[in-house]
BAKEDO-410874 format. One record per residue: y, x, z of N, C-alpha, C in turn; residue in one letter; residue number from 0. Coordinates in steps of 0.2 Angstrom, whole numbers, plus 5000, padded with zeros to 4 digits. Layout:
N
<n.y->Y, n.x->X, n.z->Z, ca.y->Y, ca.x->X, ca.z->Z, c.y->Y, c.x->X, c.z->Z, residu->A, num->NUM>
...
! end
This chain:
163
<n.y->4994, n.x->5004, n.z->5000, ca.y->5000, ca.x->5000, ca.z->5000, c.y->5006, c.x->5004, c.z->5000, residu->M, num->0>
<n.y->5011, n.x->5002, n.z->4997, ca.y->5018, ca.x->5005, ca.z->4997, c.y->5021, c.x->5004, c.z->5003, residu->T, num->1>
<n.y->5027, n.x->5007, n.z->5005, ca.y->5030, ca.x->5006, ca.z->5011, c.y->5033, c.x->4999, c.z->5011, residu->E, num->2>
<n.y->5036, n.x->4996, n.z->5006, ca.y->5038, ca.x->4990, ca.z->5006, c.y->5032, c.x->4985, c.z->5007, residu->L, num->3>
<n.y->5027, n.x->4986, n.z->5004, ca.y->5021, ca.x->4982, ca.z->5005, c.y->5018, c.x->4982, c.z->5012, residu->Q, num->4>
<n.y->5019, n.x->4987, n.z->5015, ca.y->5017, ca.x->4988, ca.z->5022, c.y->5021, c.x->4984, c.z->5027, residu->V, num->5>
<n.y->5028, n.x->4984, n.z->5025, ca.y->5033, ca.x->4981, ca.z->5029, c.y->5032, c.x->4973, c.z->5028, residu->T, num->6>
<n.y->5031, n.x->4971, n.z->5022, ca.y->5029, ca.x->4964, ca.z->5021, c.y->5023, c.x->4962, c.z->5024, residu->L, num->7>
<n.y->5018, n.x->4966, n.z->5023, ca.y->5011, ca.x->4964, ca.z->5027, c.y->5012, c.x->4963, c.z->5034, residu->W, num->8>
<n.y->5016, n.x->4967, n.z->5037, ca.y->5017, ca.x->4967, ca.z->5044, c.y->5020, c.x->4960, c.z->5046, residu->D, num->9>
<n.y->5025, n.x->4958, n.z->5042, ca.y->5029, ca.x->4951, ca.z->5043, c.y->5024, c.x->4946, c.z->5042, residu->K, num->10>
<n.y->5020, n.x->4946, n.z->5037, ca.y->5015, ca.x->4941, ca.z->5035, c.y->5010, c.x->4940, c.z->5041, residu->V, num->11>
<n.y->5007, n.x->4946, n.z->5043, ca.y->5002, ca.x->4946, ca.z->5048, c.y->5005, c.x->4943, c.z->5055, residu->R, num->12>
<n.y->5011, n.x->4945, n.z->5056, ca.y->5014, ca.x->4943, ca.z->5062, c.y->5017, c.x->4936, c.z->5062, residu->D, num->13>
<n.y->5017, n.x->4933, n.z->5057, ca.y->5019, ca.x->4926, ca.z->5056, c.y->5015, c.x->4921, c.z->5061, residu->F, num->14>
<n.y->5018, n.x->4917, n.z->5065, ca.y->5015, ca.x->4913, ca.z->5070, c.y->5014, c.x->4906, c.z->5067, residu->E, num->15>
<n.y->5008, n.x->4904, n.z->5065, ca.y->5007, ca.x->4898, ca.z->5062, c.y->5006, c.x->4892, c.z->5067, residu->I, num->16>
<n.y->5004, n.x->4894, n.z->5073, ca.y->5004, ca.x->4889, ca.z->5078, c.y->5010, c.x->4888, c.z->5082, residu->D, num->17>
<n.y->5012, n.x->4881, n.z->5083, ca.y->5018, ca.x->4880, ca.z->5087, c.y->5015, c.x->4880, c.z->5094, residu->D, num->18>
<n.y->5018, n.x->4885, n.z->5098, ca.y->5016, ca.x->4887, ca.z->5105, c.y->5018, c.x->4881, c.z->5109, residu->I, num->19>
<n.y->5022, n.x->4876, n.z->5107, ca.y->5024, ca.x->4871, ca.z->5111, c.y->5020, c.x->4865, c.z->5110, residu->N, num->20>
<n.y->5015, n.x->4865, n.z->5106, ca.y->5011, ca.x->4860, ca.z->5104, c.y->5004, c.x->4860, c.z->5108, residu->S, num->21>
<n.y->5002, n.x->4854, n.z->5111, ca.y->4996, ca.x->4854, ca.z->5114, c.y->4990, c.x->4854, c.z->5109, residu->S, num->22>
<n.y->4991, n.x->4852, n.z->5103, ca.y->4986, ca.x->4852, ca.z->5098, c.y->4989, c.x->4856, c.z->5092, residu->F, num->23>
<n.y->4987, n.x->4862, n.z->5092, ca.y->4990, ca.x->4867, ca.z->5087, c.y->4987, c.x->4867, c.z->5080, residu->T, num->24>
<n.y->4990, n.x->4870, n.z->5076, ca.y->4988, ca.x->4871, ca.z->5069, c.y->4980, c.x->4873, c.z->5069, residu->F, num->25>
<n.y->4979, n.x->4878, n.z->5073, ca.y->4972, ca.x->4881, ca.z->5073, c.y->4967, c.x->4876, c.z->5076, residu->T, num->26>
<n.y->4969, n.x->4872, n.z->5081, ca.y->4965, ca.x->4867, ca.z->5084, c.y->4963, c.x->4862, c.z->5078, residu->D, num->27>
<n.y->4968, n.x->4860, n.z->5075, ca.y->4967, ca.x->4855, ca.z->5069, c.y->4963, c.x->4858, c.z->5064, residu->R, num->28>
<n.y->4964, n.x->4864, n.z->5062, ca.y->4960, ca.x->4867, ca.z->5057, c.y->4953, c.x->4867, c.z->5059, residu->L, num->29>
<n.y->4951, n.x->4869, n.z->5065, ca.y->4945, ca.x->4869, ca.z->5068, c.y->4941, c.x->4862, c.z->5068, residu->A, num->30>
<n.y->4945, n.x->4857, n.z->5070, ca.y->4942, ca.x->4851, ca.z->5070, c.y->4941, c.x->4848, c.z->5064, residu->R, num->31>
<n.y->4946, n.x->4848, n.z->5059, ca.y->4945, ca.x->4845, ca.z->5052, c.y->4939, c.x->4849, c.z->5048, residu->E, num->32>
<n.y->4938, n.x->4855, n.z->5050, ca.y->4933, ca.x->4858, ca.z->5046, c.y->4926, c.x->4860, c.z->5049, residu->N, num->33>
<n.y->4926, n.x->4857, n.z->5056, ca.y->4920, ca.x->4858, ca.z->5060, c.y->4919, c.x->4866, c.z->5061, residu->D, num->34>
<n.y->4924, n.x->4870, n.z->5062, ca.y->4924, ca.x->4877, ca.z->5063, c.y->4925, c.x->4878, c.z->5070, residu->W, num->35>
<n.y->4923, n.x->4884, n.z->5072, ca.y->4924, ca.x->4886, ca.z->5079, c.y->4932, c.x->4889, c.z->5079, residu->S, num->36>
<n.y->4935, n.x->4889, n.z->5085, ca.y->4942, ca.x->4892, ca.z->5085, c.y->4942, c.x->4899, c.z->5083, residu->L, num->37>
<n.y->4937, n.x->4903, n.z->5085, ca.y->4936, ca.x->4910, ca.z->5082, c.y->4936, c.x->4911, c.z->5075, residu->E, num->38>
<n.y->4932, n.x->4906, n.z->5072, ca.y->4931, ca.x->4906, ca.z->5064, c.y->4938, c.x->4904, c.z->5061, residu->Y, num->39>
<n.y->4941, n.x->4899, n.z->5064, ca.y->4947, ca.x->4897, ca.z->5062, c.y->4953, c.x->4902, c.z->5062, residu->S, num->40>
<n.y->4953, n.x->4906, n.z->5067, ca.y->4958, ca.x->4911, ca.z->5068, c.y->4956, c.x->4917, c.z->5062, residu->L, num->41>
<n.y->4950, n.x->4918, n.z->5061, ca.y->4948, ca.x->4923, ca.z->5056, c.y->4950, c.x->4920, c.z->5049, residu->R, num->42>
<n.y->4949, n.x->4914, n.z->5048, ca.y->4951, ca.x->4911, ca.z->5041, c.y->4959, c.x->4911, c.z->5040, residu->A, num->43>
<n.y->4962, n.x->4910, n.z->5046, ca.y->4970, ca.x->4910, ca.z->5045, c.y->4972, c.x->4917, c.z->5044, residu->I, num->44>
<n.y->4969, n.x->4922, n.z->5047, ca.y->4971, ca.x->4929, ca.z->5045, c.y->4969, c.x->4931, c.z->5037, residu->L, num->45>
<n.y->4963, n.x->4928, n.z->5035, ca.y->4962, ca.x->4929, ca.z->5028, c.y->4966, c.x->4925, c.z->5023, residu->E, num->46>
<n.y->4969, n.x->4920, n.z->5026, ca.y->4974, ca.x->4916, ca.z->5022, c.y->4980, c.x->4920, c.z->5021, residu->Y, num->47>
<n.y->4982, n.x->4923, n.z->5027, ca.y->4988, ca.x->4927, ca.z->5027, c.y->4987, c.x->4933, c.z->5022, residu->K, num->48>
<n.y->4981, n.x->4936, n.z->5022, ca.y->4980, ca.x->4941, ca.z->5017, c.y->4981, c.x->4939, c.z->5010, residu->K, num->49>
<n.y->4978, n.x->4933, n.z->5009, ca.y->4978, ca.x->4930, ca.z->5002, c.y->4985, c.x->4929, c.z->5000, residu->F, num->50>
<n.y->4989, n.x->4926, n.z->5004, ca.y->4996, ca.x->4924, ca.z->5002, c.y->5000, c.x->4931, c.z->5001, residu->L, num->51>
<n.y->4999, n.x->4936, n.z->5005, ca.y->5002, ca.x->4942, ca.z->5004, c.y->5000, c.x->4945, c.z->4997, residu->F, num->52>
<n.y->4993, n.x->4945, n.z->4996, ca.y->4991, ca.x->4947, ca.z->4989, c.y->4995, c.x->4943, c.z->4983, residu->L, num->53>
<n.y->4996, n.x->4937, n.z->4984, ca.y->4999, ca.x->4932, ca.z->4979, c.y->5006, c.x->4935, c.z->4978, residu->V, num->54>
<n.y->5009, n.x->4937, n.z->4984, ca.y->5016, ca.x->4939, ca.z->4983, c.y->5017, c.x->4946, c.z->4979, residu->V, num->55>
<n.y->5012, n.x->4950, n.z->4981, ca.y->5013, ca.x->4957, ca.z->4977, c.y->5009, c.x->4958, c.z->4971, residu->I, num->56>
<n.y->5005, n.x->4953, n.z->4969, ca.y->5001, ca.x->4953, ca.z->4963, c.y->5005, c.x->4951, c.z->4957, residu->S, num->57>
<n.y->5003, n.x->4954, n.z->4951, ca.y->5006, ca.x->4953, ca.z->4945, c.y->5002, c.x->4948, c.z->4940, residu->E, num->58>
<n.y->4997, n.x->4945, n.z->4943, ca.y->4992, ca.x->4941, ca.z->4940, c.y->4990, c.x->4935, c.z->4945, residu->F, num->59>
<n.y->4988, n.x->4929, n.z->4942, ca.y->4986, ca.x->4924, ca.z->4946, c.y->4980, c.x->4925, c.z->4950, residu->P, num->60>
<n.y->4980, n.x->4923, n.z->4956, ca.y->4974, ca.x->4924, ca.z->4961, c.y->4971, c.x->4917, c.z->4963, residu->L, num->61>
<n.y->4965, n.x->4917, n.z->4965, ca.y->4961, ca.x->4911, ca.z->4967, c.y->4958, c.x->4912, c.z->4974, residu->T, num->62>
<n.y->4959, n.x->4908, n.z->4979, ca.y->4956, ca.x->4909, ca.z->4985, c.y->4949, c.x->4906, c.z->4986, residu->P, num->63>
<n.y->4946, n.x->4908, n.z->4991, ca.y->4940, ca.x->4905, ca.z->4993, c.y->4941, c.x->4898, c.z->4995, residu->S, num->64>
<n.y->4936, n.x->4894, n.z->4996, ca.y->4937, ca.x->4887, ca.z->4998, c.y->4940, c.x->4887, c.z->5005, residu->D, num->65>
<n.y->4937, n.x->4892, n.z->5010, ca.y->4939, ca.x->4892, ca.z->5017, c.y->4947, c.x->4893, c.z->5017, residu->Q, num->66>
<n.y->4949, n.x->4898, n.z->5013, ca.y->4956, ca.x->4900, ca.z->5013, c.y->4960, c.x->4894, c.z->5010, residu->I, num->67>
<n.y->4957, n.x->4891, n.z->5005, ca.y->4961, ca.x->4885, ca.z->5002, c.y->4962, c.x->4879, c.z->5007, residu->D, num->68>
<n.y->4957, n.x->4878, n.z->5012, ca.y->4957, ca.x->4873, ca.z->5017, c.y->4963, c.x->4875, c.z->5022, residu->Q, num->69>
<n.y->4964, n.x->4881, n.z->5023, ca.y->4969, ca.x->4883, ca.z->5028, c.y->4976, c.x->4882, c.z->5024, residu->V, num->70>
<n.y->4976, n.x->4884, n.z->5017, ca.y->4982, ca.x->4883, ca.z->5013, c.y->4984, c.x->4875, c.z->5013, residu->W, num->71>
<n.y->4979, n.x->4871, n.z->5012, ca.y->4981, ca.x->4864, ca.z->5011, c.y->4984, c.x->4861, c.z->5018, residu->H, num->72>
<n.y->4981, n.x->4863, n.z->5023, ca.y->4983, ca.x->4861, ca.z->5030, c.y->4990, c.x->4864, c.z->5031, residu->L, num->73>
<n.y->4991, n.x->4870, n.z->5029, ca.y->4998, ca.x->4873, ca.z->5030, c.y->5003, c.x->4869, c.z->5026, residu->H, num->74>
<n.y->5002, n.x->4867, n.z->5020, ca.y->5006, ca.x->4864, ca.z->5016, c.y->5009, c.x->4857, c.z->5019, residu->L, num->75>
<n.y->5004, n.x->4854, n.z->5024, ca.y->5006, ca.x->4848, ca.z->5027, c.y->5011, c.x->4849, c.z->5033, residu->L, num->76>
<n.y->5012, n.x->4855, n.z->5035, ca.y->5016, ca.x->4857, ca.z->5040, c.y->5022, c.x->4860, c.z->5036, residu->Y, num->77>
<n.y->5026, n.x->4856, n.z->5033, ca.y->5031, ca.x->4857, ca.z->5028, c.y->5037, c.x->4862, c.z->5031, residu->T, num->78>
<n.y->5039, n.x->4861, n.z->5037, ca.y->5044, ca.x->4866, ca.z->5040, c.y->5041, c.x->4873, c.z->5040, residu->Q, num->79>
<n.y->5035, n.x->4873, n.z->5043, ca.y->5032, ca.x->4880, ca.z->5044, c.y->5031, c.x->4883, c.z->5037, residu->S, num->80>
<n.y->5028, n.x->4879, n.z->5033, ca.y->5026, ca.x->4882, ca.z->5026, c.y->5032, c.x->4884, c.z->5022, residu->Y, num->81>
<n.y->5036, n.x->4879, n.z->5021, ca.y->5042, ca.x->4880, ca.z->5016, c.y->5048, c.x->4884, c.z->5019, residu->W, num->82>
<n.y->5050, n.x->4883, n.z->5025, ca.y->5055, ca.x->4886, ca.z->5028, c.y->5053, c.x->4893, c.z->5032, residu->I, num->83>
<n.y->5049, n.x->4892, n.z->5037, ca.y->5047, ca.x->4897, ca.z->5041, c.y->5044, c.x->4903, c.z->5037, residu->D, num->84>
<n.y->5039, n.x->4901, n.z->5033, ca.y->5035, ca.x->4906, ca.z->5030, c.y->5038, c.x->4908, c.z->5023, residu->F, num->85>
<n.y->5038, n.x->4903, n.z->5018, ca.y->5040, ca.x->4905, ca.z->5012, c.y->5048, c.x->4908, c.z->5012, residu->C, num->86>
<n.y->5052, n.x->4904, n.z->5014, ca.y->5059, ca.x->4906, ca.z->5014, c.y->5061, c.x->4911, c.z->5019, residu->Q, num->87>
<n.y->5059, n.x->4911, n.z->5025, ca.y->5061, ca.x->4916, ca.z->5030, c.y->5057, c.x->4922, c.z->5031, residu->N, num->88>
<n.y->5050, n.x->4922, n.z->5029, ca.y->5046, ca.x->4927, ca.z->5030, c.y->5045, c.x->4931, c.z->5024, residu->T, num->89>
<n.y->5043, n.x->4928, n.z->5018, ca.y->5041, ca.x->4931, ca.z->5012, c.y->5047, c.x->4931, c.z->5007, residu->I, num->90>
<n.y->5052, n.x->4927, n.z->5008, ca.y->5057, ca.x->4926, ca.z->5003, c.y->5055, c.x->4924, c.z->4996, residu->Q, num->91>
<n.y->5050, n.x->4920, n.z->4996, ca.y->5047, ca.x->4918, ca.z->4989, c.y->5043, c.x->4911, c.z->4990, residu->K, num->92>
<n.y->5044, n.x->4907, n.z->4985, ca.y->5041, ca.x->4900, ca.z->4985, c.y->5034, c.x->4901, c.z->4982, residu->Q, num->93>
<n.y->5029, n.x->4899, n.z->4985, ca.y->5022, ca.x->4900, ca.z->4983, c.y->5019, c.x->4892, c.z->4982, residu->I, num->94>
<n.y->5019, n.x->4890, n.z->4976, ca.y->5016, ca.x->4883, ca.z->4975, c.y->5009, c.x->4883, c.z->4974, residu->H, num->95>
<n.y->5006, n.x->4878, n.z->4977, ca.y->4998, ca.x->4877, ca.z->4976, c.y->4997, c.x->4872, c.z->4970, residu->H, num->96>
<n.y->4994, n.x->4875, n.z->4965, ca.y->4993, ca.x->4871, ca.z->4959, c.y->4986, c.x->4868, c.z->4959, residu->G, num->97>
<n.y->4985, n.x->4862, n.z->4958, ca.y->4978, ca.x->4859, ca.z->4957, c.y->4975, c.x->4861, c.z->4951, residu->P, num->98>
<n.y->4968, n.x->4860, n.z->4951, ca.y->4965, ca.x->4862, ca.z->4944, c.y->4966, c.x->4856, c.z->4940, residu->T, num->99>
<n.y->4966, n.x->4857, n.z->4933, ca.y->4967, ca.x->4852, ca.z->4928, c.y->4961, c.x->4850, c.z->4925, residu->K, num->100>
<n.y->4955, n.x->4852, n.z->4928, ca.y->4948, ca.x->4849, ca.z->4926, c.y->4943, c.x->4855, c.z->4925, residu->G, num->101>
<n.y->4937, n.x->4853, n.z->4924, ca.y->4931, ca.x->4857, ca.z->4924, c.y->4932, c.x->4863, c.z->4918, residu->S, num->102>
<n.y->4936, n.x->4861, n.z->4913, ca.y->4937, ca.x->4866, ca.z->4908, c.y->4940, c.x->4873, c.z->4911, residu->E, num->103>
<n.y->4943, n.x->4872, n.z->4917, ca.y->4947, ca.x->4878, ca.z->4920, c.y->4942, c.x->4882, c.z->4924, residu->Q, num->104>
<n.y->4936, n.x->4880, n.z->4925, ca.y->4931, ca.x->4883, ca.z->4929, c.y->4930, c.x->4891, c.z->4927, residu->K, num->105>
<n.y->4929, n.x->4892, n.z->4921, ca.y->4928, ca.x->4900, ca.z->4919, c.y->4935, c.x->4904, c.z->4921, residu->P, num->106>
<n.y->4941, n.x->4901, n.z->4920, ca.y->4947, ca.x->4904, ca.z->4922, c.y->4947, c.x->4905, c.z->4930, residu->L, num->107>
<n.y->4945, n.x->4900, n.z->4934, ca.y->4946, ca.x->4901, ca.z->4941, c.y->4940, c.x->4906, c.z->4943, residu->F, num->108>
<n.y->4935, n.x->4906, n.z->4940, ca.y->4929, ca.x->4911, ca.z->4942, c.y->4932, c.x->4918, c.z->4941, residu->K, num->109>
<n.y->4935, n.x->4919, n.z->4935, ca.y->4938, ca.x->4926, ca.z->4933, c.y->4943, c.x->4928, c.z->4938, residu->D, num->110>
<n.y->4947, n.x->4923, n.z->4940, ca.y->4953, ca.x->4925, ca.z->4944, c.y->4950, c.x->4926, c.z->4951, residu->Q, num->111>
<n.y->4945, n.x->4923, n.z->4953, ca.y->4942, ca.x->4924, ca.z->4960, c.y->4939, c.x->4931, c.z->4960, residu->Y, num->112>
<n.y->4936, n.x->4933, n.z->4955, ca.y->4933, ca.x->4940, ca.z->4955, c.y->4939, c.x->4945, c.z->4955, residu->L, num->113>
<n.y->4944, n.x->4944, n.z->4952, ca.y->4950, ca.x->4948, ca.z->4952, c.y->4953, c.x->4948, c.z->4958, residu->K, num->114>
<n.y->4953, n.x->4942, n.z->4962, ca.y->4956, ca.x->4942, ca.z->4968, c.y->4952, c.x->4946, c.z->4973, residu->T, num->115>
<n.y->4946, n.x->4946, n.z->4973, ca.y->4942, ca.x->4949, ca.z->4978, c.y->4942, c.x->4957, c.z->4977, residu->V, num->116>
<n.y->4943, n.x->4959, n.z->4970, ca.y->4944, ca.x->4966, ca.z->4968, c.y->4950, c.x->4968, c.z->4971, residu->A, num->117>
<n.y->4955, n.x->4964, n.z->4970, ca.y->4962, ca.x->4966, ca.z->4972, c.y->4963, c.x->4967, c.z->4979, residu->F, num->118>
<n.y->4959, n.x->4962, n.z->4983, ca.y->4959, ca.x->4962, ca.z->4990, c.y->4956, c.x->4969, c.z->4992, residu->Y, num->119>
<n.y->4951, n.x->4971, n.z->4989, ca.y->4947, ca.x->4978, ca.z->4991, c.y->4952, c.x->4983, c.z->4990, residu->E, num->120>
<n.y->4956, n.x->4983, n.z->4984, ca.y->4960, ca.x->4989, ca.z->4982, c.y->4966, c.x->4989, c.z->4987, residu->S, num->121>
<n.y->4968, n.x->4984, n.z->4989, ca.y->4974, ca.x->4984, ca.z->4994, c.y->4972, c.x->4985, c.z->5001, residu->I, num->122>
<n.y->4967, n.x->4982, n.z->5004, ca.y->4965, ca.x->4983, ca.z->5011, c.y->4960, c.x->4988, c.z->5012, residu->F, num->123>
<n.y->4958, n.x->4991, n.z->5007, ca.y->4953, ca.x->4997, ca.z->5007, c.y->4946, c.x->4995, c.z->5011, residu->S, num->124>
<n.y->4944, n.x->4988, n.z->5010, ca.y->4938, ca.x->4986, ca.z->5013, c.y->4936, c.x->4979, c.z->5009, residu->K, num->125>
<n.y->4930, n.x->4978, n.z->5010, ca.y->4927, ca.x->4972, ca.z->5007, c.y->4930, c.x->4966, c.z->5011, residu->K, num->126>
<n.y->4931, n.x->4960, n.z->5008, ca.y->4933, ca.x->4954, ca.z->5012, c.y->4927, c.x->4952, c.z->5016, residu->P, num->127>
<n.y->4928, n.x->4948, n.z->5022, ca.y->4922, ca.x->4946, ca.z->5025, c.y->4918, c.x->4940, c.z->5021, residu->P, num->128>
<n.y->4912, n.x->4941, n.z->5021, ca.y->4907, ca.x->4937, ca.z->5016, c.y->4907, c.x->4930, c.z->5019, residu->K, num->129>
<n.y->4908, n.x->4929, n.z->5025, ca.y->4907, ca.x->4922, ca.z->5028, c.y->4914, c.x->4918, c.z->5026, residu->D, num->130>
<n.y->4919, n.x->4921, n.z->5024, ca.y->4925, ca.x->4918, ca.z->5022, c.y->4926, c.x->4918, c.z->5014, residu->I, num->131>
<n.y->4925, n.x->4924, n.z->5012, ca.y->4926, ca.x->4925, ca.z->5005, c.y->4918, c.x->4925, c.z->5002, residu->W, num->132>
<n.y->4916, n.x->4920, n.z->5001, ca.y->4909, ca.x->4919, ca.z->4999, c.y->4908, c.x->4922, c.z->4992, residu->V, num->133>
<n.y->4901, n.x->4922, n.z->4990, ca.y->4900, ca.x->4925, ca.z->4983, c.y->4902, c.x->4920, c.z->4978, residu->D, num->134>
<n.y->4903, n.x->4922, n.z->4972, ca.y->4905, ca.x->4918, ca.z->4966, c.y->4901, c.x->4911, c.z->4965, residu->L, num->135>
<n.y->4895, n.x->4912, n.z->4965, ca.y->4891, ca.x->4906, ca.z->4964, c.y->4892, c.x->4901, c.z->4969, residu->D, num->136>
<n.y->4892, n.x->4903, n.z->4976, ca.y->4893, ca.x->4898, ca.z->4981, c.y->4900, c.x->4895, c.z->4981, residu->T, num->137>
<n.y->4905, n.x->4899, n.z->4979, ca.y->4912, ca.x->4897, ca.z->4979, c.y->4913, c.x->4891, c.z->4974, residu->R, num->138>
<n.y->4910, n.x->4891, n.z->4968, ca.y->4911, ca.x->4886, ca.z->4963, c.y->4905, c.x->4881, c.z->4963, residu->F, num->139>
<n.y->4900, n.x->4882, n.z->4967, ca.y->4895, ca.x->4877, ca.z->4967, c.y->4896, c.x->4872, c.z->4973, residu->K, num->140>
<n.y->4898, n.x->4874, n.z->4978, ca.y->4899, ca.x->4870, ca.z->4984, c.y->4906, c.x->4867, c.z->4985, residu->E, num->141>
<n.y->4908, n.x->4863, n.z->4980, ca.y->4915, ca.x->4861, ca.z->4980, c.y->4915, c.x->4853, c.z->4979, residu->I, num->142>
<n.y->4910, n.x->4850, n.z->4981, ca.y->4910, ca.x->4842, ca.z->4980, c.y->4911, c.x->4839, c.z->4987, residu->H, num->143>
<n.y->4917, n.x->4839, n.z->4990, ca.y->4918, ca.x->4836, ca.z->4996, c.y->4921, c.x->4830, c.z->4996, residu->F, num->144>
<n.y->4920, n.x->4826, n.z->5002, ca.y->4923, ca.x->4819, ca.z->5003, c.y->4925, c.x->4819, c.z->5010, residu->T, num->145>
<n.y->4931, n.x->4816, n.z->5011, ca.y->4933, ca.x->4816, ca.z->5018, c.y->4930, c.x->4810, c.z->5021, residu->R, num->146>
<n.y->4927, n.x->4811, n.z->5027, ca.y->4923, ca.x->4806, ca.z->5030, c.y->4925, c.x->4806, c.z->5038, residu->V, num->147>
<n.y->4926, n.x->4800, n.z->5040, ca.y->4927, ca.x->4798, ca.z->5047, c.y->4921, c.x->4799, c.z->5051, residu->N, num->148>
<n.y->4920, n.x->4805, n.z->5055, ca.y->4914, ca.x->4806, ca.z->5058, c.y->4914, c.x->4802, c.z->5065, residu->R, num->149>
<n.y->4919, n.x->4798, n.z->5066, ca.y->4919, ca.x->4794, ca.z->5072, c.y->4915, c.x->4787, c.z->5070, residu->H, num->150>
<n.y->4916, n.x->4786, n.z->5064, ca.y->4913, ca.x->4779, ca.z->5062, c.y->4906, c.x->4780, c.z->5058, residu->K, num->151>
<n.y->4905, n.x->4787, n.z->5056, ca.y->4899, ca.x->4788, ca.z->5051, c.y->4895, c.x->4794, c.z->5054, residu->N, num->152>
<n.y->4888, n.x->4793, n.z->5053, ca.y->4884, ca.x->4799, ca.z->5054, c.y->4884, c.x->4803, c.z->5048, residu->W, num->153>
<n.y->4883, n.x->4809, n.z->5049, ca.y->4882, ca.x->4814, ca.z->5043, c.y->4875, c.x->4817, c.z->5043, residu->I, num->154>
<n.y->4871, n.x->4815, n.z->5039, ca.y->4864, ca.x->4818, ca.z->5039, c.y->4864, c.x->4823, c.z->5032, residu->I, num->155>
<n.y->4862, n.x->4829, n.z->5033, ca.y->4862, ca.x->4833, ca.z->5028, c.y->4856, c.x->4832, c.z->5023, residu->P, num->156>
<n.y->4857, n.x->4833, n.z->5017, ca.y->4852, ca.x->4832, ca.z->5012, c.y->4847, c.x->4837, c.z->5013, residu->K, num->157>
<n.y->4840, n.x->4835, n.z->5012, ca.y->4835, ca.x->4840, ca.z->5013, c.y->4834, c.x->4843, c.z->5006, residu->L, num->158>
<n.y->4832, n.x->4849, n.z->5005, ca.y->4830, ca.x->4852, ca.z->4999, c.y->4823, c.x->4852, c.z->4998, residu->L, num->159>
<n.y->4821, n.x->4848, n.z->4992, ca.y->4814, ca.x->4847, ca.z->4990, c.y->4813, c.x->4852, c.z->4985, residu->F, num->160>
<n.y->4807, n.x->4855, n.z->4985, ca.y->4805, ca.x->4859, ca.z->4979, c.y->4799, c.x->4856, c.z->4976, residu->R, num->161>
<n.y->4799, n.x->4856, n.z->4969, ca.y->4794, ca.x->4853, ca.z->4965, c.y->4788, c.x->4858, c.z->4965, residu->K, num->162>
! end
């Protein structure tokens, strides 16, 4: 990393995403909505910060893991935190989240994901954690999600049957 990148990374890493005056923090909500532990949620938030840092310094489009995308989606709901505190005051850049335009973009996003992981390794001098930055096949295979109220519904995983 260059000196400017180190300075920026320090600001991004130190950005406080949780409102310390809230009894139900961003991290609490992230954990609850994704059925993650608090420890895993904190790790996912750190990886999210790394991803957005990479977006800022990259000269090409990047694609996050699904876990990081979940953090990003939730952060976008905290509009003051995302747009003012983070984008405007921390990184001085607006980062928009663009939705996919259809399955024909899958090869593009697969390529971008591979480039993102390689860029991560080149900037941070280590491989990203595999439980957050999953392999390419898993990243683009396990994306059929539906929001379910677990208070009203049971969720029973499908069994894998082999022929």
